[in-house]
Every structure is written in C-alpha cells, then in structure tokens.
N, C-alpha and C positions, 0 to 999 in steps of 0.2 A: 388487430384493429380491422384489416381487410375482410376477415370471416365475418365480423360483427357488423361491419358497414359495408354492403355490396358495392362493387365498382360500376355496374351497370345502372342505367337510369330507371329502367323497369324495377330492378331489385330495390333501388333506393325508394322509389315511390310506394311500392307494396310494403316495405318496412315502415315508412312513415305513416301510412293509413292503418297498418296494424296498430302502431304504438297509438295512434289518435283514437282508434275504436276502444283499444284498452283503457285508455285514459277516460274515456266516456262510461265504459262498463264497469270500471272498478268500484266507484260509488254505489252502482246498483247491486253489486255482488257482496261488498264488504259494508258499507255504511248504511244503506237503505234497510236492509233487514233488522239491523240493530234499532234503527229509527222507528221501524214498524212495530218492533217488539216493545219498545218503550211506550210508544202510544198506545198499543193494544193493552199493555198493563195499566196505563193510566185510565184508558177506557174502562177495563175490568174493575178496577178500584172504584171509579166513580159510580159505576152500576151497582157494585156490592155495597158501597156505603149508603146510596140512595134507597136501596131495598131495606137496608137495615134500619135507617132512619124512619121510613114509612112504617115498618112493622113496629119499631120502638115506640112510635106516636100511639099505635093502637092498644099498646100494652100498659098504658099509664094507669088505667082504671084497675087492671088486674094487679098491679104492684101496690097501688094505693090502698086497695081492700085485701091484699094478700090473698087473691083468688087463684089458686094453682090450677083448678080444673079449667076456668077460662082462659088462663094464659097458655096452657097445653093446647086448648082448641084452637087459639090463634097461631101458635107455633106450627100446628099440623097444617096450616094452609100453605106453608113453605114447600109442600110436596109438589105444588104446581109450579114452582120456580126452577127452571133447568139448572142443573149444576150445583144445587144447595146439598150439602152433605149432612150437617147436623146443625141444631140451634140449642140455645140455653138462655133463660131469663134469670139474672142474678138479682138478689137483694142488695142494698148498700153495703151490708157487711160482708157479701161475697157468698152468701149461702144460695143454694140453688131453689127458685120458686117453681120453674117448670123446664121441661127439656123436650127436644124432639130428636128421635133417634139416639145416638150414642155419643154425645159430647165428652170430652175429657173430664176427669173427675176433678182436676185442679184447674179452676179458671178464675182469674183475678179480675175484679171490677175495674172500670175505667178510673185513671186518677184524677182525671179533670173531665171538662165538658167536651174535648175533642175527640174525634173518632180515631181509633188505633187499628192499624193493619200490620199483620204479621204473616210471614211465609214459612211454610213447611213444605217438604217435598211433596209436590202434587196438589197442595192445598193452599188457599189464601184465607186467613182467619181476620175477621173484622169485629171490633168491639165499639159500640156506640153507646152512650149514656142515655138513660130515660130519665127526662126531666119534667117534673110537675109544676103546679103553681107555687108549691111550698119548697121547691127545690129538687135536688137529685133523688129519684125514687129507686134507681138500680141500674143495671147494665145488661144490654142484649148483646150476646156473643153468637155469631154465625160462621160457618166454615162452607167455603166454595171450591169446587172441584176445578183444577187448571188443566186437566187433560185436554179438554175440548179447545181451550184457548192456545195451548201449546201445539196441538194438531193443526189448528188453523195458522199458526205461525210458521210450522214446518212447511205447510202447503204453499204459503206466501213465499217463503225462501226457495222452494224448489221452482216455483214459477218465475221468480227474479232470476235465478241461475240460468233456468232454460232460456229465458228471454235474452240475458246478457250473451250466452253461447251462441245463440241464434244470430244475434247481432254482429258478434265477432266473425262468425263464419260469413254472414253476408257482406260484412265490410271487407274481410280478406278477399272473397271472391270479386267483389266490386273493384277493389284495388288491383287485383291481377288483370281484371278485364280492362279497367281504364289505363293501366300501365302498359298493357299489350297494344291498346289501341293509339296510345301516345307514342310508344317507342317503335312501333312496327315501321314507319316512314324513316325513322333514323336509322334502323337496322338495315333497311334497303339502302339508303343512301352510303351506309358504311361499306356494305358489300360491294357497291359500285366503286367507292373510293379504292377499295382493295384491289379490285380488278384493273382499274386505271393505274394503280401503283405497279401492278405486275405487267403493264405495257399494253393492256387491252383497252385502247381508247374508244372502241365501239360500245363499251359498257355504258356510256352517257345515255344510250336509248333507253335504258331501264329506269331512268328517273321519272318520278310521277310529277311532271310539270304541270300536269292539267288540274291538280287539287287546288281548292279555293281557300284552303286554310294556311296557317303558318308553315306546316310541312311543304305544301306546294311552293310557297314564296322562297323557302330555303332551297328546295330543288331547283327552282328557276335561277336563283342566285348561284347556286353551284355549277349549273349548266354554263351560264354567263362566264363564270370565272374559269371554267374548263376550256371554253372557246379562246379565251385570251390567253390561257396557258398554252394551248396549242399553237397560237399565233407566236408567243414568245418562244416556245420551242423551236419552231420552224426558223425564227430569227436567229435563235442561239446555235442552231445547226449550221445555218449559214456563217455566222460569226466564227464558230469553231473551225469549220473547213477554211476560212480566210486566215484564222490564226495559225492553223497547222501549217499553212503555206508560208506565213510570215516567220514562223518558228524554224521552217526548214531554211529559209533565206538568212535568218539570224544565225543558224548553226554554220551555214556556209560562210557568212561573214566572219564569224568567229574563227573558223578554221583558217580563213584568209588573214585575219589579224594575227593569229597565232604564227601563221607562216611569215607574215611581215615583220612581226616582232623577232622571229628566229633570223630573218635576213639582216635586220638591224643589228641584232647581236654578232651575226657572222661578219656583217660590215665592219663592226667596231674591232672585232678580231682580226679582220683583214688589215685594216689601218695599223693596228698595233703590230702585226707580222711584217707589214710593209715597212714600217719604221725601222724595226729590228734587222730586217734583211737588208735594207738600204744602207746601213752603216758598213758592214763587211763588204758589201758589193761596191761601195764607194771606194774603199782603199784597194780592193782587189783590181776594180776597173783602172784605178788611178796607177797602180804599180805596173799593171800590164801595159798601160800606155807608155809609162816611164821605160820599162824595158824594151818595148817595140821601138820606141824613139831612139834609144842609144844603142841597141843591139846591132844594127848594121854598121855603125862606126866601129864598134868594138871587134866585129867579125872581120871588117875591112883590115883594122890594124892588126889582128892576129893572122890574116892571111899574108899581110906584108911582112910580118916578122917570121912566119913559118908557113910557107905555102903548102906544106904537107899536112898541115893541121886542120884540113877541112872535114875530116872524119875522125870518129873515135868510136871504137867498139862497134863498127858497123853502122853508126848513125851520123848523118851529116848535119852540118849547120842549117842547111836548107830545111831539114825536117824540123830543126828546133823552131826556125822562123815560122814554118807552117803550123807547128803545135801552139805557138803563141797567137797566131792569127785566129785559130780555131777557138782558143780559150776566150779571146775577145769577143768572137761571135757569141759564145755561151754567155758571157756576162751581159752582152747587149740583149740576148733573148730573156735573160732573167729581169733585166731592167724593164723589158716591155710587159712581162707578167706582172711584175710589182706595180708598174704604172697602171695596169688595168685593175688590180685590186684596190689602188688608191682611188681611182676614178669611181669605181663601183660603190666605194664606202664614204664618199663625200656627203654631207649633209646638206650642201648648198646645191641640190641637184635640180633646182629651178632656174639657177642662172644660165641665161642663154648666152651663146657666143657663136661665132662664125665656126662651122664644123664641117669637116668632109665625111661623107657617109661612110667611106672606107674604114676610117679609125674606129667609128661606133661599131662597125660590123666586126672588125678584128678584135676589139675588146670583148664582145659577146662571143666570138668564136673562142677566144682564149678561155672563157668560163665554161662554155658548153662543149668544148672539144672532146673532152674524156667521153661524154655520153654519145657523141656523134660517131665516134670512130669504132663504138661497139656495134653499130647498126648499118652504117653506110660510108660510102667514100665522099669526102668533102671536095667539091669543085668550086673554084672561084672564077668568076667572070667579071671582073671590074672594068668597067668602061667610063668614058667621060661623064661626070655628072658634076653640076654646079655645087658650090658649098651651100649649105642651109644654116638658118640662124635657130639654133636649138641647144637644149641642155643635153651634153654628152651623157650624163648619168641616165636621164630619162630615155633618151634615144637608144642607149645601150640596152635599157631594160626592155624596151619594144622588140629589139632584134634577138634579145635572149629568149623571150617567151615565143617568138616565132620558130627559133632554132630547136628549142626544146620541143615544141609540138611537132615540129617535122620529124625530129629523132623518135618521138614516141609513136608517130604514125607508121614507123617502118618496123617490120617484125624483126626480132632479134635472130641472129644466127645466120644472117645472109648478107653480110656486109659487102661481099663481092659482087652481088646482084643489084644493089640499090645505091643510090646517090642523092646527096643533098647538095643543091646548087645555091650559091649566094652570087647575086649579080647587081651591078650598078650601072645606070645609064641615065640619059635624060630624054624626056618625051618631047613630042613636037612643039609643045608650048613652052618648053625650057625649064620644066620642073624637073627636080631630082627624083629618080626612080630608085628603090632598093627592092629587090625580089628574093624570097627564099622558097626554092622549089624542092619537093621531094617526090619519090616513086614509091610513096607508102600506099595504104589502103583506101585514100580518097574519102570524100564526104558525101553522104546521100543528098540528093537535091532537096528533099523536104527540111534538111537541117541546114541549109546554106544561109537562109534568112534569119536564123536563130543563133548564129555564131557569136555575134557581138552582143548578145543579150545577157545581162548579168545572171550568175548562177547557172547558165546553161552549159552542160558538159556531157559528153559522151564517154568519159573515161570512167573506170571503176572508182568506187568509194574510196577515199583516201589517196588517190592519184591526182585528182583534179578538182578545183573549187568552182570552175566556171567563171572566174573573174579574170584570168589572164588576158583573153582577147578583149574583153570589155574595157579593162584598164588600159591596154595598148591602143585600143581605138581612141579613148578619151584623151591620151597624150598626144597622138597624132593630130586630132582635131583641135587640141589647144594650140598646137604649132601652126595651125591654118592648113593642114593637109588632110588627107583621106586615106582609107585603107580599101584595098579591094582583094577579093579571093575568087579563084577559079579552081574547080575540082571535078574530077570523074572518078566514081567508085572503081577501085581496082587499078587506077592509072595514076594516082597522086594527086597533089594539090600545089597551088602556087598562091603565095601571099604576097601582096604588093603594097608597099608604103610610097606615097607621092607626096613631096614636101615642096612648097614654094622656094625658089632660089633666094640666097641672101642678097641684100641690095649691094654689097661691096664684096669684091672677089677676095680670096685668102692670098697672102703674100706667098710666093714661091718658096718651097722648103729650102732651108739652107743645107748645102753640102757639108759633110763631117770633114771638111779639110782643116788640117792643121794650121792654127793661127800662128803669126810671127811672134817672136819673143816680144815682152813688155818693152816699150819705149820709156815710160815714166820712171821706172825703178821705184824707190822709196821703200817702205816697211808696210807689212801686213801682220794683223793680229789674228791668228786663227783660234777660235773659242769652240771647243767641242769635247763632250765627255768621252768620246771614243778616241783614245790617243792615235790609233792607227789611221784614222781618217785624216786627222791633222798632220801626221807624219807623211802620209801619201802626198797630200796637197803641198807640204813643205818640199818634199823630194822633187815634185815636178816643176815648181816654181822657185826653188832655192837658188838656182843660178841666175834668176831674172830680178829678184828683190829679196830684201831681208824678210824672213818669216819667223815670227815668234808664235809659240804655241801656249794656250792655257786650256787646261782641261775642266775648269769650272768657272763660274762667274765671278766667285771671290777672287781668285787669282788673275782674272782679267781686269777686274777693277784695279788690283794692285799694280798691273803692268802699265795700264792706262795712266794711273797717277804718277807713274815713275817716268814715263816718255810718251810723247805724242806719236800717233800712227796715221799714216795717210788712208789705210784701209782697215776695216774690221770685219772680218767674215766669221759670222756667229751662227751656231746651230739653235733652232727655236725650241726643240724639246730637249730639256736638260733637267737632271734631277736637282732638287734644291731650287735655285733661281733659275727660271727659264730665260730664253733668249729675249722674250718681249720685255721681262722684268728687268733684264740687264740693260736693255735700251732706255727704259724709262729712268734707270738710275744714272746712266752716263748722260743722258739728256738734262738731268737736274744738276749733276756735278760739272759736266763738260759740255755745255750746250754746243760748242762748235764742232764736237765730234759726232753728234747725233745723226747728220746726214751721211756719215761716212761708213754706215753700216750697210753690209750685204748679207742677207739672211739665207741660210741653207736648211733645208727640212727634207726628212725622210717620210713625212706624212703628219699632218696637223689633225689630230683626232680628238683634241679637247676643245670644249666650247671657247675658252679663253683664247686659245691659240687661233682658231678660226676667226674669232671676232678681231683679234690683232691683224691677221692678214688681210681681212676685208677692209680695214681702215689703213693699212700700210701702202703708201704710195711709192716707196723705193724699190730696191732691187732684191729679186728672191731667185734662188737657185734650188732645183730639185735634186735630190741625191738620186743615184750617183752623179756627181758634178761634172758637167760638160766643161772640161778645161778651156776650151776655146771660148766659150761664153763667159767664163770668168776672167779670162784675159782681157776681153773687150770691156768688161765692168771696170777691171782694174786700170785699163789704159784710158777710159773715158773720164768725163767729169764725176766727181763724187755725187 
C-alpha cells in the first residue's frame, strides 16, 4: 500500500493530479471515439438515404413507362457523387430496369415504403422505394464506399488520443511543478527540524519567515515555538541541575536513614543483649558480694582454729581476697558497659534530666573506645562543670559523633604520637563546657563555615554522610547551647560543646557503703524466671528476712493466694506473663498488695514495658541489683 500511495506530500499531490487527468482523459480516449463513430454513421446513413430518395424521385417516369435507357442515363449522374460504388433500378417484381457499374445480380426490392440500409465490409447498401401516384413503382438500390468515412474516423481517433496524451503529460508536469512549489517550503522546514533535533539550534535562521503565504506563516509559528522551546529547555536545564542536587541530598539522606535504621536495630539488639547479660551479672555480683561479706569472718575463724592455715600450695588467703576484689571490679566494669548499652538503646531519648557531662562522655567513650585506641591515646581532663538539663541518649550521641570524627581525623598506625583529649570545665559565665581535642590532620579554613551544613563532608564516599555534625548542632541548640570549633591544618581540631547549667544541682553521689541489716524483717517474694538471680538475692538477704522464690508469674499468683507478703520483688521481662501483667492481676485479686511491688529490670525494650515504666510511680531497681538500695526499699514504707 505504501508503494501505491506515496508517503510524501509531493508524491501524493502528483498522484492525485495524474488520477484527475486520467479521469478526464478516459472519456476522450474510450467513449468519445465510439460516440463520434456512431454520429458519423448516422450522418452517412442520412446523407446516403437523402441522395437515394432524390434520385428515386427522378426515376418515377422511367419506371412508369419502363424506360430503361432514360433510367440508365439518370443513374449515370451518380458518377458525380463521391463515394458511390454502384446503383440499380428494380421493377416491383425485382427484375432490373437499369444499372450503373456492377451491382450484384441478386437484389431484392423493398418490402415496404421504408428505406433499408445494410452493411458489408467496406460498403453501405441503401434501398429506397420508388412510389408514384398509383402506388409502388419499384426500388432504387445504391452502394456507397465506407473507406473515406473510416479513414476520417481513424484520423479523428488519432487526434483524440494525441490530445489526451498531451493533456496527461501536461497535467503530470503541472502536478510535479505545483507539488514541488507547495512542498519545497515544507521540505526546508523538515531539514531545519532535523538539524534542530540533532542539536544545531542555529538552524532556525534558515526558516523562510519573510514569505507572505501560508508557508511563511508556518515558518514564523515554528520559529516562535522554537524560541519558547529554547526558553523551556533553559528552564529545564536549571531544574535538572537543581533536581540533581536534590537527588544527591536525598541519596545522602537515604544513606543516613539506612544508618539510623541500622543503629535502631543495633539498639534493639543492645537492649536484648543487656537484658540477657544483666541476669547472670546480677547473680555473679550478688554472689561475689556474699562471698566478700562473709569471707573475712570465715578467714578469721580459720586462723583462730589453725594459725598455720594461712597458706595452701603457695597461695595465701590474702591473694584469694585480692582475687575476689578484682572479680568484683570486673563485674562493676561489665555493669557500666551494659548500662551504656541500655542508655544508648532507650527510645525515650528526648526525656531530659539533670545530667553530669562526665557520665555522657564516659558512655560515648565506652562505645567509641575501640576505634580510638587504634589511632591515638585517650586523655581525660575532667574539671568542675555544673550539671545540665539534657537527654543522656542525645548528649551521648553528640559526644559519640565528636569522638568518632576525632578518631577518623588521626591517621592509622601512629597511636603513640597522637592523642584525643576529652575535657570538662565551666566557662566564666557559669556554663558547662565539654571539649574533644585531637592532633589529627585539621580542617582547612575554607571548610570551617561549612562543617555544620547538612550533607557537607570531606570523608570518602561510604565513610560519611555529612549529617553527623549537623544533627549534633541541632541537638545542642535544642538544649539551649551552642557548638564551637577551632582547627589548624596539620595541628588538629577542637570541638567545644557549651550548655547552660541546670537550675538545680545534682545530689551528691552515694558512696557504695554496705547498708546495715534490715530492721523490719518480714517476708519477701522474689519473682524471676532466672532461678540463679532469685537464689543470689535469697542468699544475701536470707539471714535478714524470709525469702520465697517463684520462677514464673503463675507460681507467684499461687504463693500470693496462699500467704501474704510484706514485699514483692518482681522482674519486668518474663516469658509468658510479664511483671506488668502480674502486677495488674495482683491489683485485681489483692488490691492491698499492689503497692508492695518493687520491680527489677535488666532492660525494658518492648513498647508495652516502656509504657508501663513511664506510668509506674513505684520503686524500680536496675540489674545487677544494688543490695544497699534494695535494703533501703525493704526497710522503708511500702
């Protein structure tokens, strides 16, 4: 179909003109010759019949008197009529009266008074009746030569065919000329459009905008459209550049969100690990305290019984006491590490409380210590600094970011030549100041004003996202403080956090002195799914009050139903029914015992447990349990 119907405008126009000319010339070539032939034959027949009738009228007398000589003389006059071949005058019975030239021997008279016309190859035979006053007198038969007529018709057909061919050629050439004239501006615009598509915007100068016809109007419209396209392209390029920047920011934000999600998962894992570590840590610490409490008395009794029993196999009892003390110090260190994990994994990290800068710094050091010792020596310069009102989690996050940045600013493999110093003090206005100083590579002056901008980083791809310092500054400013930085390339950097002091001072820290034995006595129900924890508590307090152990909530409910207890020490996180659910059940069954609960937890990392602790106004102990605090709770009012 594409071959029969061209795709170009010029080809279509030429094809339509050819079809139009052919439609007009077809009648001339096919229908008109036939029509002319028919008209010529009718004209020849009418002429021949007319000649025959005129001659027949002149032969009436010859037929009436049977005058053959006169009839032949009349017929001889036909020699002057062009195209006459022969003639014959017949009597009514068909016999010949006269003839001219050589007519056929067998000629029939006319059956009626109408003229009869017959055709033979190259001849037209005409028979007309000769009618007198008394009726039919005979028949005049004539023959005319059709060669001249057919030659004239052939000439006419030749002229018609020539005229139609000339008209077709002229029409085709006219169609090509008109098509070329109409399509040329469109072709030029097409070439311009192709050049523009290839990136050559200067091709717009080739448009024929000066023409006064439709092609000129189209060129002007195309030029106007191209100008608007260039404006839109410039705006699009600007938008693309802006979008590229936004995409880079979104990518960095996505990386930060992935890192934040990873930290959340690590925090959840840390809370779970802290809970699991706290249970064995609780009974190890408790048993060490128990041994440390009673070992001196047992050693004294042993010495009184056998003064020579102070050594065994080269090891003295004093070394055993020292080993126990060191084990106690180890458990305390584990407790501090677990406390840091629990603090960092808390979800209520926007809750503010009075806080000493040193505690947040120590928590951050505990988490970043491994990376620091690979690169530098850690130096602590803790001075007098007022407490601040802040979230321990968020302030720890700020110090953790500063410590990690300081560690990454120090080259690896030279830890003996570099230091990272953390310091606390108060400034002349009374604000609390915490500093993190390093002896690393330093920061170029041109980058100092960009450090706290979002997504700005000088670290390699995959190492930093450019959000750590920005987030840290947002946290500090949210606490009403500010951050400062001093740096010199090649000499290191100092990041300083300044916070306003809390309105109330923190109470002095309690000394870990051993509390006296309980005065109140009574009974204590210890509910914990870890039997060793409950047994350790029972061992420490067994001589001071009656301790009953229940390893799940169901057994606890059964013991409470059997006897009343002055105190109930219950773990929050237990399989099956949790400590919070147990409290609700006891409050429903035994309302008088609801206020006697003392909860202990190794880490509340479920939403329900955190919500319960937020609403709980009673007493809570962190694992591993401080037995002195527990004694005060048991000795005080429920």
